[in-house]
Every structure is written in C-alpha cells, then in structure tokens.
N, C-alpha and C positions, 0 to 999 in steps of 0.2 A: 504494499501500498505504501500512496504518496504521502508527504506527510496532510494535504488537503483530505485524501482518503480517511487519515485516522481521525482528524476533528470531524469529520461526518459520523465515525463511528461510533466515537465519544458520544456526541450528540446523539445519536440514534439510541445506545445502549441508555442515556439518561432519561430520554423523553420515554420509553419503553418499563423504564425502572420507578420512575417518579411521578410522571405527569398522565401517562396511558392510563385509563382507569379498565380496558379491557385491550384484548388484539386489534392492533389498528393497520388498515390497508397503505398500499404505497402512496395513494392520494391523502391521507390523513396524515403518516409520517410528513410527508413532502410538503404539507401545509405548515404543522406545526413549528419545521426546520425552516420555513421560508426557503424552500427550495425551487427556484424557477424551473421553466423548460429546458433551459441549457442543463441546469445540474442534476435532471432525471434521470440521466442515462450513469452519472457517477453515483448518485443513490441507488439507483438499480443492483450496480456493481458492489457497493458495499453491504447490501443487506444480501444479496448472494454471497459472498466472503462470509459474513457472519451465520448463514444459515448453514451452510458447508463444515464451519468449526463447531456447530453444536451449539453457539452462544447463544441465538435465539431460534425459534420456530415457525415453520409456514404453515397455517393450517391448509384445510382442504379449501377453503373459501379465500386463499390467498389472503389470511391475513398475520401480521408477525406480531410475536410476543416472547418474552424472557422465559426460557425454559423454566427455569423455580418457580415463576409465578404463573407457570401452565400446569403444575405437577408433573413435570419430566425431570428428568436427568441424563446425562451425557456421561458416558463412561467407555470402559472397556469388557467385552462379553469375556468369559470363560466358560469354553463348553463342556458338560460330562458326557461321556459314552452313551449314556442312555436317553439324551435328548434335551435334558434340561440344561441349564446353567445359571451363573451369576452376572451382574452388570457392576462391577466396580468404578464408582463415581470417578469423577475428575475433581469433585470439587472437596476440598479438604473437610473431615468430621463427616460424610453422608455412609450411611450406613450399606453393605452392599443389597442390590435386589435380586431375590431370586426370580428366575423365568421359567415357566412350566413346558412341556415339551412343545407344545403347540403355539405357543406363544413368541417363538425366536425368529420370526418371520428369515426363516433360513441362516439366520447368522451363525457364523465359523467363530473359534477362539483365535482372540487376538484381533477381531473385529470392534471397531471404534462404533457406538451405536447412540441412537436417542430410544430411552425407555419410558412409557408411563407408569408411574405407581398407582397400582390399585388398589393397594391395602397396604396404609400406613402400620398398621398392626403386626400383618406377617410379614413387610417389606415384601411383599409381590407383585410383579409387573407383568409387561408385553412390552417388546422391542417393535419401536411404532417408524423406524428409520435407522439404516445402516450409512453410516458417514465415510469411515473407510472400511476396506477390506484388509486386513491382515496377512490373510493367505493367498499365496497366488500360484504355488506348487505343492503338490503332495505328493508322498512314496506310498506306493500300495502295489496288489497285486491284479494282474489283467485277468479276467472271469469272463466266460461266456455264457449264457441261457439264450438257449434256439439263437436267432440270428442277432441278439443283442449285446453287445461289448460293454462291459463298464468294468472300471478298476476300485476294486474293496480297498479304503485305505487302512495303514497300517495303524496309524495314530488312534488312541482308544477315545480320543475324544471329538473323532468324527464319526456321526450315526447316520451317514448316507455316504452310498457311492457315487463315482462320475460317472456320467456314460461318456461313450467313446464313438465319435462319428466312424463310419466307413473310410473316409479319407484321414481321418486323424489317429489312425493305428500306429501306422509307419510298420516297422518289421518284426514289432511285437508279436509273441505269441501266446495263446492260454497259459497261464501258469507263469509268465515272467515277472519278477518283481520290476517296476518301473516309477518314472520320473513322471507325473502330468503335471500340465499348466492348466489353470482353472480358466476358461475362455465365457463359462456364463454358470451364475452362480445359483444356489436353490432359492426358489419361490416356493409361494402357496401351492404354484398350479406345478411344478413338477422340479424334478433332482439337478443338481447342477451337471455341466458338461466341459469336455477337457480335450486336450490333445496330448499325445504322447511324446515327451523330448527326448527320451532316453531309457535305453534298456542296462537295468543294471545285471551285474554277476552274482553268479551265487556266492551268499556267506558262509566262507569254510575257514575264514581265519578272522580275529578280532579285528585288526585294523579293516578289513571288510567291513564289519558292523561299522567301526568309527566314519568310512565313508558314506554309510548309508546316513547315518544321522547326522552327517555335515550337508547331505544332500536334502534330508527330512527337513532341516531347520534354515534351507538357503544360506547358507555359510558362506561367505565369500572370501575364496581360498588364493586366489589370483587378485594379483593389483593391475589396475589399467596401467597401459604402455605409458601415457603421460605420467603416471604416479613414480611409477618405477622410474623412469628417464629423471624427474625432477630430483628425485633423492639421488641418483649416482653424480646428480649433478653440482651436490654439495662440497662446500670447502670446509676444511678441517680450522680455517683461521677464526680465530674468534676477537671481534671488536671487544675491545679491553675497555674503552672512552665511556664513561657515564656506569661502571660498574665498580663495585666493592671489590678489592681485590682480597682475599680468603684463603689465598694458597699457602701462607703461611701459618693458617690453623691446623691443629692436628684433628683430621677428618676422615671417619670410616663411615664404611657399608657395613649393612648387619641384615642379609639376606638367605634363604633356603640354596641347599647345596647345588641343585639344579636352576637356580635362577639365573639367566643371562642378561634380563633387562634390569637394569639399577636406576628407580625413580630416585631414591633419595640416601640423603646421606647425612651425616651430624658430627656435629663438635659441641663440645660441653667445656667449662670451667666454673668455680668459683669465685664470688665475687662477695667477698663478705663473708656475713653469715647465708648467704643466698647463694645463687647458681643464675650463669647465663647459658642458654640453651641456644643452638645456632642448629636450624633445619635445613639443609639445602636442597632444594627440587630442581628435577632437570627442567633447565628453560628449553622447554619444546617450543614454544612462540617463536624462540631465536629464528629458527629454521623453516617454522610451518605458517605462513601468513594467512591472516583472514583470507577465505575465498581461493585459495591457491588450489590447485588438483589436488595436492596431498592435503590439505585442508576438508575439501568437498570430500574426498572419499575416505577422510578417516572419521568425518560426520555422520555419513551413510553407515560406517562399520559401528558407531559407538562406543565399541570396549574391545578389547583384545579376549579370546576365549580359550581359556585351559582345557587341555585333557591330557589323560595320563601321558607323559613321555614327548608332548606336542603343543604348538598352541598355533592357534590363527590371530595374529599379530593385527591391531588397529594402525601401526604402520610400517611400513615396510624393515625390512631387517637394516639395513644401511644407518635408520636412525637408531630404533628399536634396540638396537644390540651393540650399535658401534658410539655413534656421534651422539646421541642424546642420554647414553647410557654413562653414567658416574664411574666407569671403571677403573680400577689404581692405576697412580702412575699418570695419568694423563689431565691436561688442562682440561675442564669443561664449563661452561655456560651455566649458569644455574640462577633458581630465583628463592633467596635468604629470608627466612622466619626467623629474626634475632628477638626471643625472648629473656627477659628477667624476671626471674622468682626468686619470692623473700625465701627464710630458712623454714616456714610451712606449707610451701607449693605454691602461694598467692602469687598470681603474675603481676607486676607493679610495672612493666612498660613492656613496649614489642616497637619491632621497626622492621620493615619490610623492603628488599632493596636487589636489584638485579645484580647478580656478584659472579665472581669465576674463582673456582674451586681447583685443588689438586689432591684426590682423595689417596692419603696414605694407605689404606688397608681395606681389602676385601674380605668382611668375617662373615662367618656361617653362624646362624642360630646353634648348632652344636657346640662349635668352637667358643664363645661366649658361655654359653651352660657350663662345659667344661671348666672355663675361668671363674666363675662367679660362683656357681651352685657346687662343682666337684672338689674346688681346689686342686684343680690335677696340676702336679708340678710343672710336666713337662711343656704342657700348654700355657702356662701362667709365664715360663721362663720362655718360652717363643714368643710371646706378644708385651715381653715387659715393659715397652715403653706405653705400651696404653692400657696399663692396668689402674694408673691412676683414673683415668677418664671412664674408665666402664666403672668401677665401684661410684663414681660421683653420679653415673648414669642410671646406677641401679639404687642409690640415695636418693635422688629426684622422682625415678619413676614410682618408687613405694609412695611420695608423698601425694602425688598426682592421684593416683589409683584410686588411692584412702580417701582423697577429698572427693573425687568423682563419684565414690559408692557412696558415701555421707550424701552428698546431693539427691540421691535417688536413682542413678545409673544402674541399669539391669547389669549382673555380676554372672551372666551365663557362662558355664564351662563346657562347653560341648565337644566331645569326641569326634574329630573330621577323619573321615576316612582315607586314606592314602594307598594308591595301588601300583606296586612294583613290578614292573614288567624283566622279561628276558631279555637276551640280547636279540630275538625274533619279534619281540613286542607283544610277547604272550604275558597275560597277567601269573608271575608267581607269587604272588600273596595279594593281602589286602589286609590292613591294620590300619590300627590306630596313629593317626598322625601325631608327632608329639609337639604339645604347646607347653614351653620353657619360659621361664623368668627373660631371654633375651626376646622372645617375640611379646611380651608384656611391654619391656622396653619401647621397643619399638611402635606398639600399640598407641603406649600414653603418649610418647612425643608428637604421632601424626596425628591424633586427636588434639592435641594441645594446638598444634600449627593450625589446624583446618578450624577449629574456633577464632583463633586471632584473627585469621582473614576474613572470617565468615564476618564476624563483630566491627570488624574495622569497614569491609564494604557496605553491611547496614549503616555504619552511621554514616557514611559519606551520601547515603540516599540514593547511588547509581545504582541503573537496575544490572541485575545478578543471577547467580543460579545457586540454589541452597538445598541441600542435602535435608531433607524432611523425613519424620518419622511419626505419625499420625498417634493420640493416644488408643489403647483398644477398646473393641465394642463391648461394654460391661456384660450385654447379654452372653457374649461367648466365653466368658468368665464366669456366669451364673451354670453355664452347660457342664462346668468341671469340676463343681463343686463336689457330686457324689463322687468322684475320684479321689478329690483331696479328703473327702472325709473317709475313703474304704482304706487310706492309708494312715486314719487318726490324727490329720493335720486340722491346726485350726484355723477355720476358715469364717471368722465372725467379722473380720475386717471387710467393708463395703469398696466396690469399684476397684479401681485401680490398684488401690494399696494392698489388695490381694498378691498381685505379685510378689512386693518385697517380702510380704510374711512370709508367704510358701519357700519363696528361693532362701528366706534367712533360716527356716524351720529345716530345710533339707538339706542346708549346707554340710558336706562332709558324711553323709550318711549313704546309704548303698541305693537308696532311691535317688539321689540327687539328680544323674545324668536324664533319667526317666521324667522326671517334674521339668527339668528345662525344656526338653523337648516338647512336651505336653503345652508350658505356657507359651513357648516360641512359635506353636502352631495358630495360638490364638490371637497372635499379633497381627496387625497389618503389615505391609512389606515398604520397607521404605522405598524413597522415590526421589527423583528432582524434580524442583517446582522452583519459579519466578518468585514466590509468595513465601517467605520465612515464617512457618507455624510451628518452627521449636524440632529438636528431634526427642522422642519420648525415649526410647531404649537408653540413649546414653544421659538423658534429664540435661539435656543443653538447651539453651535459649536460641542459641543461632550456631547451627552447624552448616559446613558446604563440603565439598572434595575439591581438594587443592594439589594433595601431596602425589599425585600419581597421573601425570600427562601424559606419559609413555603407552599407558593400556586404557586410559579414560578420557575420552571425549569432554562430558561438563569440566575436568580439572584444567585443561587447555583452554577453553572459555574463561574460567574464572581468573588462571594467569594472566589473559590480555586484561579482563576488566581490572584487576588489581593494578597491574600496570598504569593504564591509562588514570587510574583514582591518583598514582603518584606523582605524575606529569602534571601538576596544579591542581588538580581535584576537579576541575569543571570541564564538562562536556559540552558541546554544542548541542541545541537542541533537535539538530537534524541528526546528528550521533546518537540521541538517547532515545529519539523515535525509532531508530534503525534496530538499537539491541531492544526498544520494546515492542517491537514486531518478532523480532527475528527469538529472541531466548524462550518464549513460550514453547514454539515448538521443537526447540534444540530439546529443553526440559523434559518433554512428552517423550520424543523418539529416543533420546536417550535413557529414559526411565523402560521403554519398549526393547531396546536392542539389550538390554542389561536383563529384562526377564527371559528373554530367546536366549541369551547366552547361558544364564542359570538352570534353565530347564534342558538346553543341549548336553550341559557338563552333568547335569542328573542323567540323562538318560544315557550318556557312555558310561559312567559310573556303574550304572546298575548291569549295562552290557557287558563290563568286566568284571563284575561279579558273579554275574551265570557263568560265564567262559570260564571262568578259575572255577566253579563248582561242578561243571558239567560232567567231571572225572569221578566224580565224589558220588552217584550214583548208589544208594544203599547203605550208605554211611548212617551211622548212629553220633548224634552230637547233642551237647546239652545247649540249652537255650535259654532266653528269659523272654516272657510276655511282656510286650511294647504296644501293642495298639489291639483294641477291641471294637468289631463290629458283627452287625446280626450275620456275617457269611463267616465268619472264624478269627482266629488269631496271627496276629503279626509275631514272628519271632527272632529276636536278635540271636543270631549265634554265639556262643563263648569262645568258640577256637578260633575262629576269624569274625572279621569287622561286615558280616553278610548275613540279610535280612530274606527270611522266606516265610511263605503262609501257610497254613494248616485251616485247611478249608472244616467246615462241621460235615460235611457230607461224607468224611473220611474219618470222621470218629463216631464209629460204630457202636460203642456202648450204650449210647443214649442219644435221646434227642434232646439237643441242647438249643436254646433260647437266648438273647441278648437281655440281659436283668439292666435297662437305662438306668432305673433309679440306684441301683447299688453298683453301676458299671462293672457286669462281671458278664462272664456266658456260665449258664447254669442248666445242669441236668436235670430233665422235668421227672423224671422216675428216682432218682438215683441222688444224694447230697454231692455228687462231685460239683466244683466249678471252678472257675480258672479267673485269676485278677490278674491284674496291670503287677509286672515285677515277679509273678511266678516263675519257677524256676522249673522246666519241662524237659525231658529226654525226646528228644524226635530224630525220625530217619528223614533221609533224601530221598523221596520218591519218584521226583520227575523234575530233571534241568529241560526248561524249554524254551531254548535260544531265540525260535521267534517271537513270541512273547514275553523275552525277558523274563521269565517268571521261575522261582524255584519253589517246587511245590513238596510240602511237607508232610510224613504222618506222625500221629503219637504214639511212641514207645510206652512212657510213664510219665505221670507229674513227679516232681520230685520233693513232694512235701512226707 
C-alpha cells in the first residue's frame, strides 16, 4: 500500500469500528470518508485488501464490517483426520474455535480462514471463508477405482482424497507413492483435484523417509541460482568504521559438538561487586540487506530446519557456516549487547552497538560441563586461561536464573530426544539429550539479551517484531485437575497459578517429567507478533528474538530495526509506514514456517524412532504410561527414548473404558486400572514403517 492507501485504510477501520452502527456499503463508506469519484477506485482497492487479509468481512449483500463486531474470527485452521478441526485465532487472548466436520468448507490444515462463532459457550463455529491456502502439494498413494484415479494422502489430518484427471497422471502407476499438486480445492460440491508432479521411489532406508517428509512439507532444499551467486560474491573484508573493536576481549562460543553455524559468542568480566556481560551476535544484516535476493529467499524460508545429521539452512552455506559463523581465530562482524548487572543480578545499564570480534575458543557444552561440574583436571588444565571467565559465567547464570524463576517463569525441565546415526545414516540409538549447566548459561544469557533488545525497541516506539506467548486457557487447566488429583497434588489454586503450584510440588519427584509434559501441552504456542503482549512462559513483559539471525528470519529483521534505532532513533514517516505494512506479514509468515519446521522435525524424529525399533519386534520392555485416551495407552519405553501405543483392543483380559473423572483406563469386570505414570511390561507387536507407529502388546503391569 502507498502512504495514501494506508491513510484510507486507517480511516475505514476507524469508521467501521467507532461510527458505523451496522455493516456499511461502499457508497456509505465513501460518503463518510468524503471520497469523490476519483477516489472510489483507491477505496475499492483498500477494501479488497482489508477483506483479503481478514481484517474486515464482506457480506452477501456487499456490506463491510469488522470481523470482531460480526461475531467472526480470523485465524489458522488445524484439521484432524476425522474431519473436524480448530481455528487458532490471529488475535491474542482469543480461545480456539471447534469446527465440526460438515462446517469446514473444505478447509485444510494450514489454511487461513474466517470462522463464524455460533456458540460462545462451547466455542464452536463454522468456516465461512478461506483467505489463504496453506498446502499446495501433498504426498500420497495413487489408487484406482474402476476408471477413476485418486491419491490417498499420507498425512493423517487430510480426511479426503485428491482426484486425478486422465491427463494429470503422468507416468505414475497404481500403488506408486507420488507428489501431487492441488489444482482445485475441496468444496461442498466435490473433492479436490490435482496433478502428479513426481513419482517417489520405494522407502528402503531411513534417508528415503527423510526425503519423503521433506517433500511432504515442501521444504526448499535448493537455493535459487541468484541467491547462490550473491553468496559466492561476498567478500571477507570487514568495514571496521563505526564498529566497536572487541577483538582484545576474551571471547568464546559454547555450542553442541555437531554445530557448524555459531550465531552467538560471549565475554564476561567483573565490575566491582557486579558483572559486565557481552553477548555478541553474528551481524548477518551486514551481508544480507533488505530486499536483496538473499533476503527474499531467507524471508521465504523463515527458519533453518534441523534433522538428525543434517540441516536445511535459511542461508547458503557460504554465509551460515563461514562468513557469518563466529568461528575461532577469525575476525567477524557482530552486533553486541553489553549489559551491566549488580551483585544481585539486576541489570543496571545496557548498550547496543555494531562490533568486531575475534573468538578465542570454540567450546562445547560437554567440555564446559567437565570444567565447571565434573572438575575434570585435564579439561581445566587444557582451558586454564578460560577458567576465571567460565566461573564468573556460572555465578551470573545462577543469579539470573533464580531471578527469572522468582518472577514466575516456568521452569520446565523436559528431556529432549537425540538420534545417533551410524556411518550409513541409520539410527543406532535414540537417547535423552543431555542438558547441563553449560546449556543453562547460554540460555540465561540469550534470554537477557533478547529482553534488553525488546525493551529498548519498545521504548523507542518503533515498529518491531516481538516473540509473544499468551496466557493459557484456564479451561484446559481445569481439564487436568482430575490428573493432578490422581497424583495426590494440591490443586486448590485457581487459574494460571496452578502452573507454578504443580511445578513446585513435583520438582525432584519421579513424576516431574510427566507433569511437565502435561502442563506444556495445555499451553498455547509462542509466536511472532508486532503487538507486544508479553511472554507468559518466561514471565517476561517484553521479549523478542535477536540472538539467532543465521537460522531465524525474525532475528535478522530485529537486527535491522535495532540498527535504525541507534542511528539517531528517528525514522521517516515513509519508513515507519513501510515497516508497519511489512512487519505483520513477516511475523505471521515466520510463525507459520516455524510451525511447519517443528512438525517436519517431529515427523522425522518419529520416523527415526520407528526405523530404530523395526528389528525389535517381539522384544519385551518396561515402560511408563504417559498418555491415556479412550483408544488406549501411550507408553514410554525405559530402555530407549521411544514411545509406542497399546490399543484397548489388544487388552483381551477385560473390556476397558476411559474413566475421565479419575483420568484412568479401567476394566469393567475386574478391578484392574491403568493410570498415568504407571509402570507396565510391554511387547513390540508390530512396527509400521508406513504409518510411523510402534504397536505394543501388554505383558503385565508392574504393580
């Protein structure tokens, strides 16, 4: 939109929001805004843009109104394999809306939609318009019924097949796994149609499964030629003018053993009774200017996607693993957040500036743990010149972490899975990834830097992107009360205070991990927004993402805005208008690409777990019940970090029903029950590579 368009947009929204008592026609809006005949074309364009974005809705009688005043909600649709789904509203604080199967209007997962709320009590509604389609390609199996060809989707949340016309089948044969492009989307009148783009080979190795998932989620593996050419042309020479020289400050990076892109480095020193912490972040914006080919491609990707043993990077390797990576022994351009803390860990001053660093050492989490926790004499001797800095880091980390927990930050300590691959790329172990003191040091220092940048930008009043996390829906917490009671936990506290009460009660108990998972499931997903509504999980009033610009696009955007804020702090009205137009789309798209990356990473992890267990059919293992549904039990194996499903149909000793009040599976005739956290002995009955499922049979419970 031009600046004039933006003025008209604001006027339209203001009129519909405060002056119009009912949906208004084009003529009525034009009259209220005193738009002459020459301005009608521009007004129509603005109304079309507002309708397309979901900010206003046009009725069948061509009248316009604000969606919130018409009992409408705009958001993303998440579909279930049984046909129903939920709309996750764009607007902060709104509850998810349940959409029954016959009211989806053919919407698919990832679509941006407008839904009418038909019951506020049940939060149930119908989709009345699809604003933007989220899926354009689908993986599935080509099937034939008489003379009709169709593709049966592999994804469980797509409840319909895609018809394939006679000329759209290519060389695919019945039974082939294919990539199909959707050419017409489902409607009330009929199913979707598509054309086959590619025939996929047989899945005989884990890497074939990875490739299929990459295709399924349309993850971009190859960079366009213009992007690669631009990266190859980058020079190593760094302009030191207007940069603070930090090369004489002792600086280290701390990352995992397999990391290749180093976003952040840290330096620290004492200052009287307090501390000065320097968080140096790779200055990606130095190499990637706004709207360059590199920038547009990074914006499209939104994030790097990490798989066991590989990565689909947001930036070409020349940048991500070389020029922008803070490798030791090399000068690198950075953006530094310098923070001063008193002896109690309270921030007293902060500075932001472009800088240049020369990292002294590439440290790993394991090595830092050996030095600080294990007191390993060999490791301490090897890195003797870093001991003082590392010990100061530990001291400040403890202060910052304790302050964060006291202010109400949720202290989840969830085990993360790690897949170990052999030289052929096959999974040879699935273990719990270690999380030690070194991880906590980096985590606390990055949180501090992100908060400092966010509060500074909010103070300037400049348009920006924030990392927000809404408060949980208290109704979801109420649903967990029977679970808490079954563990003998005190749940008298109301609302979101339940989180802190439960976490405190289970800390250090055998049920801590399980309770953490249950509480985490009840939380909304963090996202990017131009509106700062705070971060519930961190108990932060103002938070952003600044510390990983190599792998997250919003961080790169925040770098640019921070740089602008330091150059006098005043932007032209035109630049502000441009950012106000651009940033909401970037925030929404980045949230979407993050969700896609998370889902793809989960699917590949599930696939690796299944491949790891495929030769263990018939084996017996001890496990713990981690989830209960009317269909059966989700069991976490003790020997491996792998989950399987025990279906009620395989439990032949009784008829079992889900006792929702006491959150357990109970036999109807006998007294046998299954509760969360209960230990059971199970057998691997079947490993389904196709469905990525591990099917269990019950040997006996362990009570």
